[in-house]
C-alpha positions as CSV (number, residue, x, y, z in Angstrom):
1,M,-72.6,-120.6,6.8
2,K,-72.0,-118.9,3.5
3,T,-72.3,-115.2,3.6
4,R,-73.1,-113.0,0.6
5,K,-73.0,-109.1,0.9
6,L,-74.3,-106.7,-1.6
7,V,-74.2,-102.9,-1.4
8,I,-76.5,-101.0,-3.9
9,H,-75.6,-97.4,-4.7
10,V,-78.4,-94.9,-5.5
11,P,-77.2,-91.6,-6.9
12,E,-80.4,-90.5,-8.7
13,P,-83.9,-90.1,-7.4
14,E,-85.5,-92.0,-10.3
15,R,-83.4,-95.1,-9.4
16,W,-85.0,-95.8,-6.0
17,E,-87.5,-98.3,-7.3
18,V,-84.8,-100.3,-9.1
19,A,-82.5,-100.3,-6.1
20,V,-85.2,-101.5,-3.7
21,A,-86.5,-104.1,-6.1
22,N,-83.0,-105.5,-6.6
23,A,-82.4,-105.5,-2.9
24,L,-85.6,-107.3,-2.1
25,N,-85.0,-109.8,-5.0
26,F,-81.5,-110.5,-3.7
27,L,-82.9,-111.4,-0.3
28,K,-85.6,-113.6,-1.8
29,T,-82.8,-115.9,-3.2
30,R,-81.6,-116.9,0.2
31,A,-80.9,-120.6,0.3
32,E,-80.7,-122.8,3.4
33,G,-77.5,-122.2,5.4
34,E,-76.9,-118.9,3.6
35,D,-76.6,-115.5,5.0
36,L,-77.5,-112.7,2.8
37,R,-76.9,-109.0,3.7
38,V,-77.9,-106.0,1.6
39,A,-77.3,-102.3,2.1
40,V,-78.6,-99.4,0.0
41,I,-76.6,-96.3,0.1
42,A,-77.9,-93.1,-1.5
43,N,-76.2,-89.8,-2.2
44,D,-76.4,-86.8,-4.5
45,R,-79.9,-86.0,-5.9
46,A,-81.3,-89.3,-4.7
47,V,-81.7,-87.9,-1.2
48,T,-84.1,-85.3,-2.4
49,R,-86.8,-88.0,-2.8
50,C,-86.5,-89.2,0.8
51,T,-88.6,-86.8,2.7
52,A,-91.8,-87.3,0.8
53,C,-91.5,-90.6,-1.0
54,D,-94.7,-92.0,-2.6
55,P,-96.6,-94.6,-0.5
56,K,-95.7,-97.5,-2.8
57,L,-91.9,-96.7,-2.6
58,F,-92.2,-96.2,1.2
59,Q,-93.9,-99.5,1.6
60,H,-91.1,-101.3,-0.3
61,L,-88.5,-99.5,1.8
62,R,-90.3,-100.6,5.0
63,Q,-90.4,-104.2,3.6
64,L,-86.7,-104.0,2.9
65,K,-86.0,-103.0,6.5
66,L,-88.3,-105.8,7.8
67,D,-86.5,-108.3,5.7
68,G,-83.2,-107.2,7.2
69,G,-81.9,-104.7,4.6
70,E,-80.1,-101.5,5.6
71,I,-80.8,-98.2,3.9
72,Y,-78.4,-95.1,4.3
73,L,-78.4,-91.6,3.1
74,C,-75.3,-89.5,2.7
75,E,-75.1,-86.7,5.3
76,N,-73.0,-84.6,2.9
77,S,-75.8,-84.8,0.3
78,L,-78.5,-84.1,2.9
79,R,-76.6,-80.9,3.9
80,R,-76.1,-79.9,0.2
81,F,-79.9,-80.1,-0.4
82,E,-80.7,-78.6,3.0
83,I,-82.6,-81.6,4.3
84,P,-82.6,-81.9,8.1
85,R,-82.4,-85.4,9.6
86,E,-85.6,-84.8,11.5
87,R,-87.5,-84.7,8.2
88,L,-86.5,-88.3,7.2
89,P,-88.7,-91.3,7.8
90,D,-87.3,-93.8,10.3
91,V,-86.4,-96.4,7.6
92,F,-83.3,-94.3,6.8
93,G,-80.0,-94.3,8.6
94,T,-77.2,-91.9,7.6
95,V,-73.5,-92.2,6.8
96,P,-71.2,-89.2,7.0
97,A,-70.0,-89.6,3.3
98,A,-71.6,-92.1,0.8
99,V,-68.3,-92.4,-1.2
100,R,-66.4,-93.5,1.9
101,A,-69.3,-95.9,3.0
102,L,-69.2,-97.5,-0.5
103,A,-65.4,-97.9,-0.5
104,D,-65.4,-99.3,3.1
105,R,-68.1,-101.9,2.2
106,Q,-66.2,-102.9,-0.9
107,A,-63.0,-103.2,1.1
108,D,-64.9,-105.5,3.6
109,G,-65.9,-107.8,0.7
110,W,-69.3,-106.4,-0.3
111,C,-70.2,-106.6,-4.0
112,Y,-71.1,-103.3,-5.5
113,V,-74.1,-102.6,-7.8
114,R,-75.1,-99.2,-9.0
115,A,-78.9,-98.8,-9.4
């Protein structure tokens, strides 16, 4: 089985729609016998949009999770913007540092795209 892995970096709040659309479109291209994996990792100001995202964006985030995508927020950025984990919808996981998570994924063969 052929595996393709894509990590999408979201550093700005206005880039969420592009990131999620790219992730969903990537998963839709799955061919028979192919394993597609996608992770969205957000940091910096992008995390500020995660406690009260609009319904349409939230619906797309939920769909991404249902389709097997992963969505992570940087804990360093959450602290910087004083966003407690309890205020986040359950679609989000966290990573201690987005820069490390992005580097680790790339070292493990994931392709990087910046939204």
